[in-house]
Rosetta silent file (secondary structure, phi, psi, omega in degrees, C-alpha in Angstrom):
SEQUENCE: XXXXXXXXXXXXXXXXXXXXXXXXXXXXXXXXXXXXXXXXXXXXXXXXXXXXXXXXXXXXXXXXXXXXXXXXXXXXXXXXXXXXXXXXXXXXXXXXXXXXXXXXXXXXXXXXXXX
SCORE:     score description
SCORE:     0.000 S_00000001
   1 L     0.000  132.370 -179.579   39.391  -41.621    9.591 S_00000001
   2 E  -147.262  134.586  171.293   39.802  -43.833   12.601 S_00000001
   3 E  -125.659  122.883 -176.595   37.480  -45.528   15.072 S_00000001
   4 E  -124.149  112.683  177.723   39.170  -47.393   17.896 S_00000001
   5 E   -85.153  150.424  175.077   37.135  -49.535   20.271 S_00000001
   6 E  -154.480  169.310  175.807   38.336  -50.462   23.736 S_00000001
   7 L   102.628   -5.067  177.580   37.006  -51.758   27.034 S_00000001
   8 L   -72.328  174.464  179.068   36.235  -55.321   26.086 S_00000001
   9 E   161.105 -167.402  178.867   37.344  -58.314   28.086 S_00000001
  10 E   -98.993  129.361 -178.858   36.292  -61.340   30.068 S_00000001
  11 E  -141.063  149.024  177.523   33.501  -60.838   32.599 S_00000001
  12 L   -77.793  155.010  175.057   31.317  -63.143   34.651 S_00000001
  13 L   -54.075  138.382 -176.334   27.565  -63.342   34.058 S_00000001
  14 L    89.386   -9.275 -178.909   25.843  -60.442   35.796 S_00000001
  15 L   -82.288 -177.397 -177.250   28.905  -58.257   35.475 S_00000001
  16 L  -131.211  152.616  171.756   29.399  -54.955   33.695 S_00000001
  17 E  -144.634  151.771  170.967   31.680  -53.463   31.081 S_00000001
  18 E  -120.503  117.538  176.467   31.882  -50.068   29.429 S_00000001
  19 E   -89.156  146.852  175.408   33.019  -50.003   25.831 S_00000001
  20 E  -125.334  151.251  175.957   34.513  -46.889   24.283 S_00000001
  21 E  -135.507  106.021 -178.625   34.964  -45.916   20.650 S_00000001
  22 E   -89.116  125.774 -175.085   37.429  -43.091   20.080 S_00000001
  23 E  -109.189  144.597  175.465   36.869  -41.253   16.813 S_00000001
  24 E  -154.236  156.127  175.381   39.266  -39.127   14.803 S_00000001
  25 L    89.207    3.404  177.048   39.662  -37.794   11.293 S_00000001
  26 L  -155.508  169.505 -177.802   36.063  -36.734   10.731 S_00000001
  27 L   -80.288   85.563 -174.307   33.378  -34.492   12.214 S_00000001
  28 H   -52.180  -42.558 -174.022   32.215  -36.899   14.889 S_00000001
  29 H   -65.940  -16.637 -178.791   29.405  -34.653   16.128 S_00000001
  30 H   -90.667   -9.353 -173.034   27.722  -34.711   12.706 S_00000001
  31 L  -101.584  137.957  164.531   27.553  -38.492   12.485 S_00000001
  32 E   -69.092  150.033 -177.676   24.961  -40.881   13.815 S_00000001
  33 E  -128.343  148.298 -177.811   26.698  -43.673   15.711 S_00000001
  34 E  -136.767  149.895  164.676   25.929  -47.341   16.164 S_00000001
  35 E  -109.875  132.912  174.238   27.217  -50.317   18.132 S_00000001
  36 E  -121.225  164.281  171.959   27.071  -53.694   16.409 S_00000001
  37 E  -143.151  152.801  179.339   28.164  -57.126   17.555 S_00000001
  38 E  -135.861  114.046  176.742   29.131  -60.337   15.848 S_00000001
  39 L   -85.847  157.975 -179.190   29.091  -63.659   17.633 S_00000001
  40 L   -55.319  128.597  177.589   31.115  -66.605   16.282 S_00000001
  41 L    76.411    6.456 -178.092   29.449  -68.067   13.213 S_00000001
  42 L  -122.284  166.752  178.752   26.754  -65.397   13.146 S_00000001
  43 L   -76.488  155.518  174.398   26.052  -62.216   11.237 S_00000001
  44 L   -72.334  132.369 -174.746   26.986  -58.804   12.531 S_00000001
  45 E  -132.538  149.105  178.328   23.912  -57.231   14.111 S_00000001
  46 E   -67.018  136.033  176.705   22.897  -53.843   15.395 S_00000001
  47 E  -108.575  -48.825 -175.988   22.919  -53.480   19.174 S_00000001
  48 E  -156.233  154.179  179.351   22.306  -49.796   19.820 S_00000001
  49 E  -141.889  152.792  179.269   22.187  -46.456   18.039 S_00000001
  50 E  -144.063  134.551 -179.018   22.395  -42.767   18.874 S_00000001
  51 L   -77.743  171.316  178.788   21.835  -39.806   16.549 S_00000001
  52 L   -62.960  -38.751  175.883   24.219  -36.915   16.037 S_00000001
  53 L  -137.623  157.348  176.987   21.900  -34.724   18.086 S_00000001
  54 L   103.943  170.023 -173.558   18.840  -35.365   20.189 S_00000001
  55 L   -97.137   -5.679 -176.016   17.761  -37.674   22.943 S_00000001
  56 L   -67.269  138.994  173.700   16.521  -40.606   20.891 S_00000001
  57 E  -131.830  149.604  174.492   18.241  -43.970   21.475 S_00000001
  58 E  -128.320  143.885 -178.446   17.555  -47.295   19.867 S_00000001
  59 E  -140.550  145.530  169.682   18.297  -50.752   21.224 S_00000001
  60 L   -68.916  147.414 -173.154   17.780  -54.282   20.102 S_00000001
  61 H   -54.745  -36.327 -173.124   15.170  -55.933   22.321 S_00000001
  62 H   -68.187  -14.604 -178.758   17.643  -58.344   23.892 S_00000001
  63 H  -115.278   -3.251 -179.497   19.676  -55.528   25.501 S_00000001
  64 L   -58.714  134.042 -178.566   16.932  -53.090   26.469 S_00000001
  65 L    84.792  -10.652  179.743   17.171  -52.173   30.137 S_00000001
  66 L  -115.923  -35.076 -177.674   20.731  -53.539   30.386 S_00000001
  67 E  -108.239  150.381  177.334   22.766  -51.527   27.857 S_00000001
  68 E  -139.972  125.194  178.737   23.027  -47.768   27.489 S_00000001
  69 E   -99.396  141.524  177.829   24.571  -45.907   24.567 S_00000001
  70 E  -152.255  169.744 -179.621   25.954  -42.408   24.947 S_00000001
  71 E  -147.409  152.965  175.457   28.392  -40.049   23.293 S_00000001
  72 E  -121.133  104.019 -176.209   30.702  -37.176   24.155 S_00000001
  73 L   -79.002   -4.432  173.183   30.885  -34.808   21.200 S_00000001
  74 L   -88.421  -45.210  179.497   33.667  -32.793   22.835 S_00000001
  75 L   -86.173   -7.634 -178.301   35.974  -35.764   23.414 S_00000001
  76 L    59.424   49.893 -179.459   34.756  -37.523   20.231 S_00000001
  77 E  -130.471  137.204  172.971   33.997  -40.758   22.057 S_00000001
  78 E  -104.684  141.667 -179.150   31.077  -43.152   21.806 S_00000001
  79 E  -123.920  155.916  167.953   30.228  -45.351   24.782 S_00000001
  80 E  -138.958  107.359  174.871   28.275  -48.495   25.468 S_00000001
  81 E   -86.060  123.443 -176.868   27.570  -49.249   29.113 S_00000001
  82 E  -119.562  117.043  179.430   26.705  -52.912   29.466 S_00000001
  83 L  -116.043  162.287  178.271   25.190  -54.195   32.690 S_00000001
  84 L    48.679   51.567 -175.976   23.858  -57.579   33.766 S_00000001
  85 L   -66.791  145.730 -178.009   25.862  -59.255   31.050 S_00000001
  86 L  -121.250  157.033  178.436   24.803  -62.677   29.853 S_00000001
  87 H   -54.967  -32.541 -179.320   26.731  -65.427   28.048 S_00000001
  88 H   -72.521   -6.183  173.600   24.715  -64.669   24.912 S_00000001
  89 H   -83.299   -6.031  179.501   26.249  -61.176   24.877 S_00000001
  90 L   -61.369  124.795 -176.797   29.588  -62.751   23.993 S_00000001
  91 E  -178.665  170.519  164.893   30.712  -61.271   20.669 S_00000001
  92 E   -89.039  128.688 -177.473   33.074  -58.879   18.992 S_00000001
  93 E  -103.971  131.750 -177.664   31.613  -55.388   19.385 S_00000001
  94 E  -122.090  143.301  169.425   32.074  -52.810   16.648 S_00000001
  95 E  -102.032  152.944  179.900   31.263  -49.127   16.464 S_00000001
  96 E  -142.109  137.056  174.922   30.127  -47.528   13.241 S_00000001
  97 E  -105.593  142.326 -175.773   29.687  -43.916   12.202 S_00000001
  98 E  -135.885  131.276  173.308   27.024  -42.970    9.651 S_00000001
  99 E  -146.861  101.864 -174.805   26.420  -39.762    7.688 S_00000001
 100 L    59.823 -122.866  179.766   24.252  -40.196    4.663 S_00000001
 101 L   -86.926   -2.616  179.906   26.024  -42.702    2.445 S_00000001
 102 E   -86.538  140.259  176.530   29.228  -42.459    4.460 S_00000001
 103 E  -155.345  134.119  179.876   29.991  -45.111    7.024 S_00000001
 104 E  -125.700  142.952  179.248   33.125  -46.043    8.937 S_00000001
 105 E  -113.411  148.753  167.657   33.810  -49.105   11.059 S_00000001
 106 L   -86.509  179.959 -175.921   36.150  -49.722   13.940 S_00000001
 107 L   -88.852  -12.830  176.839   38.250  -52.859   14.275 S_00000001
 108 L    97.072  155.053  174.652   36.192  -54.327   17.107 S_00000001
 109 E  -137.674  135.897 -175.037   36.709  -55.330   20.708 S_00000001
 110 E   -82.044  131.726  171.562   36.049  -58.796   22.122 S_00000001
 111 E  -119.280  123.693  179.526   33.540  -59.231   24.938 S_00000001
 112 E  -123.923  122.804  179.560   33.382  -62.642   26.567 S_00000001
 113 E  -111.504  110.582 -175.122   30.818  -63.414   29.253 S_00000001
 114 L  -158.534  147.726  175.608   31.631  -66.637   31.041 S_00000001
 115 L   -94.284    0.000    0.000   31.959  -68.090   34.501 S_00000001
């Protein structure tokens, strides 16, 4: 099982980034997927979620209207489009797959929003 995040980097406030999470070693299409983030000195927190099937999306209030989660069940990739980035979005971003009691984490990708 492997989840590999990419797409992080340094961006100015108001900028955009698209994170990707490439999945392998499990039936990606059967798993609900989540993006979490962890800022320095803080707990890891849920940012966005998408079910295995269906149109429902969930977002933490602070990113609603700016972030969009999506998935490609053919390419086995999870995405997080982040627009209008703010300094408070600075964190390590992690993807997580969930199926019942099973859960897998990626290694994270750093996002830094600074001028």
